[in-house]
C-alpha positions as a printed NumPy array, in Angstrom:
array([[  0.011,   0.031,   0.036],
       [  2.786,   2.488,   0.814],
       [  4.559,   2.015,  -2.387],
       [  1.222,   2.363,  -4.343],
       [  0.597,   5.622,  -2.386],
       [  4.06 ,   6.97 ,  -3.127],
       [  3.543,   6.269,  -6.91 ],
       [  0.856,   8.886,  -6.952],
       [  3.688,  11.229,  -7.198],
       [  5.354,  11.097, -10.715],
       [  8.776,  12.042,  -9.093],
       [  8.432,   9.307,  -6.496],
       [  7.47 ,   6.686,  -9.042],
       [ 10.332,   7.833, -11.009],
       [ 12.752,   7.409,  -8.08 ],
       [ 11.075,   3.921,  -6.97 ],
       [ 11.625,   2.676, -10.563],
       [ 15.252,   3.822, -10.634],
       [ 16.035,   2.107,  -7.472],
       [ 14.216,  -1.127,  -8.705],
       [ 16.694,  -0.975, -11.53 ],
       [ 19.573,  -0.571,  -9.168],
       [ 20.42 ,   2.956, -10.473],
       [ 22.455,   5.417,  -8.525],
       [ 19.987,   8.155,  -7.721],
       [ 22.634,  10.407,  -6.251],
       [ 23.075,  11.725,  -2.866],
       [ 20.166,  14.252,  -3.187],
       [ 18.013,  11.73 ,  -4.774],
       [ 18.41 ,   9.485,  -1.851],
       [ 17.86 ,  12.258,   0.602],
       [ 14.73 ,  13.306,  -1.27 ],
       [ 13.404,   9.896,  -1.235],
       [ 14.134,   9.309,   2.443],
       [ 12.482,  12.553,   3.355],
       [  9.273,  11.82 ,   1.568],
       [  9.069,   7.899,   1.816],
       [  9.678,   7.853,   5.559],
       [  6.087,   9.057,   6.01 ],
       [  4.623,   6.174,   3.934],
       [  6.759,   3.163,   4.833],
       [  8.373,   1.507,   7.832],
       [ 12.144,   2.363,   8.571],
       [ 12.961,  -1.281,   7.507],
       [ 11.148,  -0.917,   4.091],
       [ 12.961,   2.479,   3.557],
       [ 16.361,   1.124,   4.169],
       [ 15.759,  -1.857,   1.835],
       [ 14.502,   0.45 ,  -0.882],
       [ 17.512,   2.697,  -0.32 ],
       [ 19.983,  -0.264,  -0.546],
       [ 18.884,  -1.045,  -4.14 ],
       [ 20.976,   2.092,  -5.142],
       [ 24.167,   0.284,  -6.244],
       [ 26.188,   3.193,  -4.768],
       [ 24.716,   2.723,  -1.3  ],
       [ 25.06 ,  -0.012,   1.338],
       [ 23.034,  -0.906,   4.486],
       [ 25.147,   1.177,   6.758],
       [ 24.882,   4.211,   4.626],
       [ 21.138,   3.647,   4.255],
       [ 20.659,   3.171,   8.089],
       [ 22.651,   6.357,   8.733],
       [ 20.701,   8.43 ,   6.15 ],
       [ 17.337,   7.217,   7.664],
       [ 18.638,   8.028,  11.179],
       [ 19.694,  11.375,  10.04 ],
       [ 16.328,  12.363,   8.425],
       [ 14.245,  11.12 ,  11.427],
       [ 16.519,  12.65 ,  13.901],
       [ 16.239,  15.989,  12.401],
       [ 12.591,  15.178,  11.587],
       [ 13.057,  16.71 ,   7.94 ],
       [ 10.083,  17.694,   6.345],
       [  9.476,  16.625,   2.593],
       [ 11.357,  19.161,   0.459],
       [  9.516,  21.737,  -1.655],
       [  9.697,  21.721,  -5.554],
       [ 12.247,  24.666,  -5.415],
       [ 14.601,  22.878,  -3.118],
       [ 14.367,  19.446,  -5.108],
       [ 15.25 ,  21.404,  -8.271],
       [ 18.247,  23.074,  -6.628],
       [ 19.565,  19.765,  -5.45 ],
       [ 19.092,  18.328,  -8.848],
       [ 21.5  ,  20.877, -10.185],
       [ 24.161,  19.506,  -8.002],
       [ 24.128,  15.754,  -9.266],
       [ 23.956,  13.811, -12.507],
       [ 20.869,  11.941, -11.794],
       [ 17.505,  13.777, -12.56 ],
       [ 15.37 ,  13.748,  -9.292],
       [ 12.426,  15.489, -11.048],
       [ 11.883,  13.668, -14.393],
       [  9.734,  16.589, -15.719],
       [ 11.25 ,  19.852, -14.438],
       [  9.798,  21.828, -17.134],
       [  6.417,  21.357, -15.8  ],
       [  5.737,  23.915, -13.01 ],
       [  3.34 ,  21.301, -11.245],
       [  5.96 ,  18.64 , -11.331],
       [  7.705,  17.426,  -8.201],
       [  5.301,  19.245,  -5.973],
       [  4.959,  16.371,  -3.511],
       [  2.457,  18.395,  -1.323],
       [  0.037,  18.469,  -4.357],
       [  0.559,  14.81 ,  -5.258],
       [  0.619,  13.021,  -1.868],
       [ -1.19 ,  13.138,   1.507],
       [  1.063,  13.427,   4.434],
       [  0.332,  12.661,   8.041],
       [ -1.296,  15.736,   9.791],
       [  1.927,  16.356,  11.984],
       [  3.903,  17.211,   8.813],
       [  1.59 ,  20.068,   7.986],
       [  1.416,  21.161,  11.578],
       [  5.218,  21.179,  11.63 ],
       [  5.379,  23.461,   8.671],
       [  2.795,  25.811,  10.093],
       [  4.48 ,  26.154,  13.292],
       [  7.841,  26.979,  11.465],
       [  6.217,  29.887,   9.581],
       [  4.559,  31.126,  12.721],
       [  7.805,  31.171,  14.512],
       [  9.43 ,  32.882,  11.596],
       [  6.881,  35.63 ,  11.432],
       [  7.164,  36.436,  15.13 ],
       [ 11.109,  36.631,  15.   ]])
């Protein structure tokens, strides 16, 4: 079910397909995948998917998942994904010319605490 939910996003389907083929999706591709997929699958499932990247082993996958969970990273916005994509060879966003592409907040339904965390961040920023 979780993978089916993630496939509602063209970008996540693209990353899942690349991982299934054993492709190296790059540092930022893995980071993007982990930041989003952690809300849809268990830690073990996430680690298993990340290990499909030929340039990433179990230790690397566990460390990345711990980092993302420990920092409680929110899923990245489209602009951040496009910035990261410029820093690596693998295209994270398969259709970056489309202004609606790679907006995971449009394509996926995250747990309510994600939206609350974002809201709280902007409220704190406004009062600073």
